[in-house]
SEKENU-815952 format. One record per atom (N, C-alpha, C): residue in three letters; residue number from 0; chain; atom name; x, y, z. Coordinates in Angstrom, 3 decimals, always signed. Layout:
N
ALA_NUM_A_CA_X_Y_Z;
...
//
This chain:
77
UNK_0_A_N_+17.212_+5.831_+11.308;
UNK_0_A_CA_+16.162_+5.522_+10.465;
UNK_0_A_C_+14.884_+6.291_+10.666;
UNK_1_A_N_+14.617_+6.349_+12.008;
UNK_1_A_CA_+13.444_+6.953_+12.397;
UNK_1_A_C_+13.416_+8.537_+11.972;
UNK_2_A_N_+14.699_+9.171_+12.270;
UNK_2_A_CA_+14.844_+10.509_+11.850;
UNK_2_A_C_+14.687_+10.738_+10.238;
UNK_3_A_N_+15.205_+9.832_+9.639;
UNK_3_A_CA_+14.947_+9.951_+8.177;
UNK_3_A_C_+13.652_+9.878_+7.694;
UNK_4_A_N_+12.852_+8.966_+8.280;
UNK_4_A_CA_+11.473_+8.969_+7.938;
UNK_4_A_C_+10.777_+10.279_+8.328;
UNK_5_A_N_+11.035_+10.797_+9.600;
UNK_5_A_CA_+10.456_+12.019_+9.997;
UNK_5_A_C_+10.759_+13.194_+8.905;
UNK_6_A_N_+12.103_+13.175_+8.527;
UNK_6_A_CA_+12.453_+14.211_+7.636;
UNK_6_A_C_+11.728_+14.057_+6.133;
UNK_7_A_N_+11.635_+12.989_+5.780;
UNK_7_A_CA_+11.121_+12.694_+4.462;
UNK_7_A_C_+9.668_+13.058_+4.455;
UNK_8_A_N_+8.855_+12.604_+5.614;
UNK_8_A_CA_+7.515_+12.819_+5.746;
UNK_8_A_C_+7.185_+14.329_+5.785;
UNK_9_A_N_+8.057_+14.936_+6.594;
UNK_9_A_CA_+7.921_+16.522_+6.791;
UNK_9_A_C_+8.146_+17.235_+5.346;
UNK_10_A_N_+9.066_+16.641_+4.639;
UNK_10_A_CA_+9.216_+17.329_+3.251;
UNK_10_A_C_+8.135_+17.053_+2.378;
UNK_11_A_N_+7.516_+16.058_+2.524;
UNK_11_A_CA_+6.253_+15.755_+1.564;
UNK_11_A_C_+4.987_+16.535_+2.158;
UNK_12_A_N_+4.929_+16.895_+3.392;
UNK_12_A_CA_+3.864_+17.628_+3.899;
UNK_12_A_C_+4.050_+19.231_+3.487;
UNK_13_A_N_+5.334_+19.632_+3.613;
UNK_13_A_CA_+5.630_+20.907_+3.322;
UNK_13_A_C_+5.501_+21.296_+1.879;
UNK_14_A_N_+5.753_+20.247_+0.894;
UNK_14_A_CA_+5.687_+20.405_-0.532;
UNK_14_A_C_+4.757_+19.400_-1.085;
UNK_15_A_N_+3.569_+19.660_-1.118;
UNK_15_A_CA_+2.544_+18.762_-1.468;
UNK_15_A_C_+2.644_+18.259_-2.989;
UNK_16_A_N_+3.354_+19.037_-3.903;
UNK_16_A_CA_+3.478_+18.674_-5.200;
UNK_16_A_C_+2.187_+19.021_-6.108;
UNK_17_A_N_+1.873_+18.057_-6.974;
UNK_17_A_CA_+0.655_+18.298_-7.841;
UNK_17_A_C_-0.552_+17.689_-7.296;
UNK_18_A_N_-1.153_+18.054_-6.011;
UNK_18_A_CA_-2.251_+17.699_-5.398;
UNK_18_A_C_-3.327_+18.539_-6.157;
UNK_19_A_N_-4.553_+18.092_-5.677;
UNK_19_A_CA_-5.602_+18.944_-5.996;
UNK_19_A_C_-5.590_+20.238_-5.415;
UNK_20_A_N_-6.378_+21.193_-5.878;
UNK_20_A_CA_-6.540_+22.622_-5.312;
UNK_20_A_C_-7.037_+22.556_-3.774;
UNK_21_A_N_-8.001_+21.578_-3.622;
UNK_21_A_CA_-8.514_+21.644_-2.227;
UNK_21_A_C_-7.534_+21.157_-1.138;
UNK_22_A_N_-6.500_+20.346_-1.653;
UNK_22_A_CA_-5.429_+19.854_-0.586;
UNK_22_A_C_-4.394_+20.980_-0.498;
UNK_23_A_N_-4.207_+21.695_-1.560;
UNK_23_A_CA_-3.252_+22.802_-1.440;
UNK_23_A_C_-3.866_+24.023_-0.727;
UNK_24_A_N_-5.147_+24.022_-0.469;
UNK_24_A_CA_-5.712_+25.088_+0.210;
UNK_24_A_C_-5.576_+24.915_+1.764;
UNK_25_A_N_-5.488_+23.607_+2.101;
UNK_25_A_CA_-5.431_+23.326_+3.450;
UNK_25_A_C_-4.019_+23.711_+4.102;
UNK_26_A_N_-3.904_+24.639_+5.052;
UNK_26_A_CA_-2.610_+25.063_+5.464;
UNK_26_A_C_-2.281_+24.445_+6.701;
UNK_27_A_N_-1.088_+23.811_+6.770;
UNK_27_A_CA_-0.642_+23.419_+8.086;
UNK_27_A_C_+0.130_+24.311_+8.769;
UNK_28_A_N_-0.251_+24.565_+9.897;
UNK_28_A_CA_+0.465_+25.653_+10.731;
UNK_28_A_C_+2.004_+25.365_+10.877;
UNK_29_A_N_+2.757_+26.312_+11.027;
UNK_29_A_CA_+4.121_+26.346_+10.979;
UNK_29_A_C_+4.644_+25.632_+12.337;
UNK_30_A_N_+3.883_+25.828_+13.534;
UNK_30_A_CA_+4.149_+25.255_+14.760;
UNK_30_A_C_+4.116_+23.806_+14.684;
UNK_31_A_N_+3.173_+23.158_+13.844;
UNK_31_A_CA_+3.199_+21.758_+13.794;
UNK_31_A_C_+4.484_+21.210_+13.182;
UNK_32_A_N_+4.999_+21.947_+12.236;
UNK_32_A_CA_+6.293_+21.365_+11.594;
UNK_32_A_C_+7.462_+21.503_+12.761;
UNK_33_A_N_+7.488_+22.694_+13.525;
UNK_33_A_CA_+8.336_+22.810_+14.568;
UNK_33_A_C_+8.374_+21.811_+15.482;
UNK_34_A_N_+7.206_+21.382_+15.985;
UNK_34_A_CA_+7.018_+20.245_+16.841;
UNK_34_A_C_+7.423_+18.890_+16.127;
UNK_35_A_N_+7.052_+18.623_+14.965;
UNK_35_A_CA_+7.288_+17.380_+14.351;
UNK_35_A_C_+9.003_+17.177_+14.272;
UNK_36_A_N_+9.612_+18.278_+13.991;
UNK_36_A_CA_+11.036_+18.171_+13.731;
UNK_36_A_C_+11.836_+18.304_+15.043;
UNK_37_A_N_+11.194_+18.546_+16.171;
UNK_37_A_CA_+11.734_+18.809_+17.413;
UNK_37_A_C_+12.172_+17.508_+18.077;
UNK_38_A_N_+12.888_+17.522_+19.056;
UNK_38_A_CA_+13.391_+16.513_+20.010;
UNK_38_A_C_+12.262_+15.676_+20.758;
UNK_39_A_N_+11.227_+16.483_+21.183;
UNK_39_A_CA_+10.258_+15.741_+22.114;
UNK_39_A_C_+9.302_+14.821_+21.192;
UNK_40_A_N_+9.075_+15.210_+19.898;
UNK_40_A_CA_+8.299_+14.312_+19.045;
UNK_40_A_C_+9.237_+13.105_+18.685;
UNK_41_A_N_+10.494_+13.295_+18.599;
UNK_41_A_CA_+11.335_+12.096_+18.277;
UNK_41_A_C_+11.226_+11.169_+19.445;
UNK_42_A_N_+11.587_+11.809_+20.569;
UNK_42_A_CA_+11.539_+10.955_+21.800;
UNK_42_A_C_+10.236_+10.146_+21.901;
UNK_43_A_N_+9.169_+10.965_+21.692;
UNK_43_A_CA_+7.745_+10.110_+21.720;
UNK_43_A_C_+7.718_+8.921_+20.780;
UNK_44_A_N_+8.051_+9.208_+19.533;
UNK_44_A_CA_+8.091_+8.113_+18.455;
UNK_44_A_C_+9.020_+7.020_+18.928;
UNK_45_A_N_+10.325_+7.339_+19.416;
UNK_45_A_CA_+11.186_+6.326_+19.838;
UNK_45_A_C_+10.497_+5.420_+20.894;
UNK_46_A_N_+9.997_+6.082_+21.927;
UNK_46_A_CA_+9.357_+5.415_+23.152;
UNK_46_A_C_+8.117_+4.568_+22.546;
UNK_47_A_N_+7.274_+5.047_+21.628;
UNK_47_A_CA_+6.321_+4.277_+21.122;
UNK_47_A_C_+6.727_+2.962_+20.385;
UNK_48_A_N_+7.896_+3.225_+19.581;
UNK_48_A_CA_+8.446_+2.157_+18.974;
UNK_48_A_C_+8.931_+1.031_+20.088;
UNK_49_A_N_+9.707_+1.417_+20.993;
UNK_49_A_CA_+10.060_+0.523_+21.920;
UNK_49_A_C_+9.006_-0.160_+22.790;
UNK_50_A_N_+7.856_+0.493_+23.000;
UNK_50_A_CA_+6.667_-0.115_+23.645;
UNK_50_A_C_+6.178_-1.186_+22.720;
UNK_51_A_N_+5.915_-0.735_+21.500;
UNK_51_A_CA_+5.379_-1.847_+20.514;
UNK_51_A_C_+6.298_-3.060_+20.474;
UNK_52_A_N_+7.735_-2.948_+20.337;
UNK_52_A_CA_+8.577_-3.926_+20.259;
UNK_52_A_C_+8.486_-4.830_+21.413;
UNK_53_A_N_+8.327_-4.244_+22.657;
UNK_53_A_CA_+8.151_-5.052_+23.894;
UNK_53_A_C_+6.847_-5.883_+23.995;
UNK_54_A_N_+5.727_-5.162_+23.620;
UNK_54_A_CA_+4.590_-5.638_+23.490;
UNK_54_A_C_+4.574_-6.979_+22.586;
UNK_55_A_N_+5.179_-6.764_+21.448;
UNK_55_A_CA_+5.292_-7.841_+20.415;
UNK_55_A_C_+6.060_-8.976_+21.139;
UNK_56_A_N_+7.127_-8.698_+21.683;
UNK_56_A_CA_+8.024_-9.814_+22.409;
UNK_56_A_C_+7.119_-10.462_+23.572;
UNK_57_A_N_+6.424_-9.800_+24.258;
UNK_57_A_CA_+5.648_-10.342_+25.268;
UNK_57_A_C_+4.626_-11.352_+24.812;
UNK_58_A_N_+3.889_-10.866_+23.652;
UNK_58_A_CA_+2.815_-11.575_+22.953;
UNK_58_A_C_+3.415_-12.902_+22.528;
UNK_59_A_N_+4.686_-12.854_+21.889;
UNK_59_A_CA_+5.276_-14.057_+21.317;
UNK_59_A_C_+5.568_-15.004_+22.621;
UNK_60_A_N_+6.104_-14.449_+23.623;
UNK_60_A_CA_+6.471_-15.238_+24.791;
UNK_60_A_C_+5.189_-15.995_+25.413;
UNK_61_A_N_+4.156_-15.253_+25.388;
UNK_61_A_CA_+2.841_-15.928_+25.735;
UNK_61_A_C_+2.452_-17.033_+24.837;
UNK_62_A_N_+2.705_-16.846_+23.641;
UNK_62_A_CA_+2.272_-17.936_+22.713;
UNK_62_A_C_+3.160_-19.126_+22.981;
UNK_63_A_N_+4.430_-18.968_+23.158;
UNK_63_A_CA_+5.456_-20.008_+23.550;
UNK_63_A_C_+5.075_-20.650_+24.593;
UNK_64_A_N_+4.700_-20.015_+25.807;
UNK_64_A_CA_+4.304_-20.601_+27.131;
UNK_64_A_C_+2.954_-21.369_+26.883;
UNK_65_A_N_+2.031_-20.875_+26.135;
UNK_65_A_CA_+0.812_-21.767_+25.946;
UNK_65_A_C_+1.259_-23.087_+25.195;
UNK_66_A_N_+2.070_-23.105_+24.234;
UNK_66_A_CA_+2.344_-24.173_+23.464;
UNK_66_A_C_+2.992_-25.226_+24.394;
UNK_67_A_N_+4.036_-24.624_+25.082;
UNK_67_A_CA_+4.851_-25.625_+26.031;
UNK_67_A_C_+3.935_-26.211_+27.220;
UNK_68_A_N_+2.935_-25.489_+27.657;
UNK_68_A_CA_+1.981_-26.020_+28.744;
UNK_68_A_C_+1.062_-27.127_+27.976;
UNK_69_A_N_+0.687_-26.837_+26.782;
UNK_69_A_CA_-0.194_-27.812_+26.298;
UNK_69_A_C_+0.462_-29.143_+26.061;
UNK_70_A_N_+1.888_-29.030_+25.620;
UNK_70_A_CA_+2.674_-30.167_+25.454;
UNK_70_A_C_+3.011_-30.982_+26.716;
UNK_71_A_N_+3.053_-30.301_+27.746;
UNK_71_A_CA_+3.391_-31.026_+29.047;
UNK_71_A_C_+1.914_-31.480_+29.799;
UNK_72_A_N_+0.883_-30.922_+29.360;
UNK_72_A_CA_-0.409_-31.386_+29.904;
UNK_72_A_C_-0.746_-30.504_+31.116;
UNK_73_A_N_-0.001_-29.217_+31.112;
UNK_73_A_CA_-0.299_-28.337_+32.171;
UNK_73_A_C_-1.549_-27.423_+31.932;
UNK_74_A_N_-1.872_-26.522_+32.808;
UNK_74_A_CA_-2.814_-25.427_+32.559;
UNK_74_A_C_-2.107_-24.347_+31.879;
UNK_75_A_N_-2.911_-23.771_+30.907;
UNK_75_A_CA_-2.210_-22.621_+30.075;
UNK_75_A_C_-2.165_-21.528_+31.043;
UNK_76_A_N_-1.109_-20.723_+30.974;
UNK_76_A_CA_-0.909_-19.691_+31.815;
UNK_76_A_C_-1.544_-18.615_+31.299;
//
């Protein structure tokens, strides 16, 4: 799913369609597309996604611990 998103976004950047002339004049370097379509970029995005998932899980865990501590009359961790 991540690779498909990268591919579709790359296609829209390479072929801007019927945008204004100012946008069409802005050239994106070919090296940028090589980077975006490369394995290091995919690995970076995959790592970032995993980090965000773990962060979200930890924040939810913290909320659960706070609720349980309040229910038991303990100090909130």
